[in-house]
C-alpha positions in Angstrom: -12.8 92.8 52.4 -10.0 95.3 52.9 -6.7 93.6 52.2 -4.2 96.1 53.5 -0.6 95.1 53.2 1.3 96.3 56.2 5.0 96.9 56.0 7.4 97.2 58.9 9.3 100.5 58.6 10.8 100.9 62.0 11.7 99.0 65.2 13.1 100.2 68.5 13.6 99.0 72.0 12.7 102.4 73.5 9.2 102.3 75.0 8.4 106.0 74.2 9.6 106.1 70.6 6.6 104.3 69.0 4.2 106.8 70.7 6.2 109.7 69.2 6.1 108.1 65.8 2.4 107.4 66.0 1.7 111.0 66.8 3.8 112.2 63.8 2.0 109.8 61.5 -1.4 110.8 63.0 -0.7 114.4 62.2 0.1 113.4 58.6 -3.0 111.2 58.3 -0.8 108.1 57.8 -2.4 105.0 59.5 0.0 102.9 61.5 0.1 100.2 64.0 2.7 98.7 66.3 3.5 95.3 67.6 5.2 95.0 70.9 7.6 92.1 70.9 9.3 93.0 74.1 9.4 90.3 76.8 7.5 91.6 79.8 9.6 89.7 82.3 13.1 90.6 81.1 12.4 93.8 79.1 14.3 92.9 75.9 13.0 92.8 72.4 11.7 95.3 70.0 8.5 97.3 69.3 7.8 97.4 65.5 6.0 100.1 63.6 3.9 99.2 60.5 2.2 101.3 57.8 0.1 100.4 54.8 2.3 99.6 51.7 1.0 102.7 49.9 2.2 105.0 52.7 5.8 103.6 53.1 7.6 106.3 51.2 5.7 109.2 53.0 6.3 107.5 56.4 10.0 107.1 55.8 10.3 110.7 54.7 8.6 111.8 57.9 10.9 109.8 60.0 13.9 111.3 58.2 12.5 114.8 58.6 12.1 114.3 62.3 15.6 112.7 62.5 14.2 109.4 63.7 15.3 107.1 60.8 
């Protein structure tokens, strides 16, 4: 069984930001996933971005290159 250790590298309350980040990571072949922890009724909370542990450094570097981190 595949035991990937996912690490949270970014969180935001902006709805469009995770899609931009996913696109950047997809172009770099870095798998990622997001967890939407926003409350749908009151629209507060965060959306968190996770990458596999072995991709953390590359993902953070990409965020810095794109002036997101």
